Structure formats: C-alpha cells, structure tokens
C-alpha positions as CSV (number, residue, x, y, z in Angstrom):
1,M,27.4,91.6,94.1
2,S,24.3,90.0,92.9
3,R,26.2,89.5,89.5
4,M,29.4,88.2,90.8
5,I,27.1,85.7,93.1
6,S,25.4,84.2,90.2
7,L,28.2,84.1,88.0
8,I,30.0,81.7,90.5
9,Y,26.5,79.9,90.7
10,N,26.2,79.6,87.2
11,G,29.9,78.1,86.8
12,W,29.4,75.8,89.7
13,N,26.5,74.4,87.9
14,I,27.7,74.0,84.5
15,Y,30.9,72.0,86.3
16,V,28.5,70.1,88.7
17,R,26.0,69.0,85.0
18,L,29.6,68.3,83.2
19,A,30.5,65.7,86.2
20,I,27.2,64.6,86.7
21,P,24.9,64.8,83.8
22,E,22.0,62.5,84.9
23,K,20.7,64.7,87.4
24,H,20.2,68.1,88.7
25,H,22.5,69.1,92.2
26,E,21.8,72.1,94.0
27,A,25.0,73.9,95.2
28,I,24.0,72.8,99.2
29,T,24.4,68.9,98.3
30,S,26.8,69.2,95.6
31,R,29.4,71.1,97.0
32,P,30.1,68.6,100.0
33,L,30.0,66.1,97.5
34,L,32.4,67.5,94.9
35,L,34.8,69.1,97.2
36,S,35.1,66.5,99.9
37,G,38.3,64.9,98.1
38,I,42.2,65.6,98.6
39,G,44.2,65.9,95.7
40,R,47.8,65.4,95.7
41,Q,49.7,66.7,92.4
42,A,52.5,64.3,91.2
43,K,54.9,65.3,88.6
44,H,57.6,62.5,86.9
45,S,59.5,63.3,83.7
46,D,57.4,66.5,82.6
47,K,53.7,64.8,83.1
48,K,51.8,66.3,85.9
49,T,48.7,63.8,87.4
50,I,46.8,64.6,90.1
51,T,45.4,61.7,92.4
52,V,42.1,62.4,94.4
53,T,41.3,60.6,97.4
54,S,37.7,61.2,98.5
55,M,36.7,60.2,102.0
56,H,32.8,60.5,101.1
57,G,30.6,57.6,101.4
58,K,29.7,57.9,97.6
59,A,32.9,57.5,96.4
60,N,32.2,55.1,93.2
61,K,30.1,57.8,92.1
62,L,32.6,60.5,92.7
63,A,35.4,58.4,90.8
64,K,32.9,57.9,87.8
65,A,32.7,61.8,88.2
66,Y,36.5,62.9,88.1
67,H,36.5,60.5,85.7
68,R,34.2,61.9,83.1
69,L,35.5,65.3,83.8
70,S,39.3,64.2,83.2
71,T,38.4,63.0,79.8
72,L,36.4,65.7,79.1
73,F,39.0,68.2,79.9
74,N,42.0,66.2,78.8
75,E,40.3,66.5,75.3
76,L,39.8,70.0,75.7
77,K,43.2,70.4,76.1
78,E,44.1,68.8,72.9
79,I,42.3,71.3,70.7
80,A,42.2,74.2,72.9
81,P,45.0,75.9,71.2
82,Q,42.9,75.9,67.9
83,L,39.9,77.3,69.7
84,T,38.4,80.8,70.8
85,L,38.0,81.0,74.5
86,D,34.1,81.1,72.9
87,E,34.6,77.9,70.9
88,C,36.4,76.7,74.2
89,W,32.7,77.5,76.2
90,N,30.6,76.2,73.0
91,H,32.6,73.0,73.5
92,L,32.0,72.5,77.0
93,L,28.0,73.5,76.9
94,Q,28.0,71.6,73.9
95,K,28.8,68.2,75.9
96,I,25.8,69.1,78.2
97,V,23.4,69.4,75.7
98,D,24.7,66.6,73.9
99,Y,23.3,64.5,77.1
100,F,20.1,65.8,76.5
101,E,19.8,65.5,73.2
102,K,20.6,61.4,73.7
103,K,18.3,61.1,76.4
104,S,15.2,62.5,74.9
105,R,16.1,60.5,71.4
106,G,13.9,57.3,73.3
107,S,11.0,59.3,73.7
108,D,8.5,60.3,71.6
109,P,8.8,63.7,69.7
110,P,6.3,66.3,70.9
111,G,3.4,66.5,68.9
112,M,3.5,62.7,67.7
113,F,-0.1,61.9,69.4
114,L,-1.7,65.0,68.5
115,P,-4.8,65.2,66.8
116,A,-4.7,66.4,63.4
117,G,-7.0,69.2,62.8
C-alpha cells in the first residue's frame, strides 16, 4: 500500500511541477488549487476541446498553469507515436530539468570563487 501511495504522490508532484515550475507545492495546497476547476468537453467536427472554469481566487495563476500543461501535452501528442513509453516519460521529465537548468544559468557555477590550492 505504501508503494502505491508513493507512486501516486510522486506522479502528482511531477504533474504540479510541470504546471507550475517556479515553486514546489505541497500536495495539501496544490490539490485544491489545481482540482478546483470544472471541466467541460465540447466536440466539433472531430476536434475535442476541454474548457476548464475555475472559481479559485488564483484563477489567473491557474490559467497560466493550464495553458502550460496544454501546450506540453499537445507537443507530446504530436511526437508520441514515434516514442516508446520510456521516451515519453523522459521527455516530460526533461521539461522539468530544463526549467532548473535555465534558472541556474544565471548564477555562478559552483566552485568559481573557491581559493586555488
């Protein structure tokens, strides 16, 4: 049971980090934030559209997060037929790592100011 719980918890953390990469969110705060919306699916000429309406006080922040996720999953949907399951996961995880690499480029590399010798 603990393995199943940790698998779900880690999956949720990956999802939240993809949605809001700027900050780590604990599950107790991120679940009400991201699960407060009401979704509606519309289908028109074989194109499905999902509209999420949020009543949360941070709806602007959520709109950016949903847009980021939508863009990422649309990109993955286009390339997924050529990828294996492991490659799909690697692609998603690489998006998270890319954010941290881009963020750390602005700082000095480790050891730059260490005395020589």
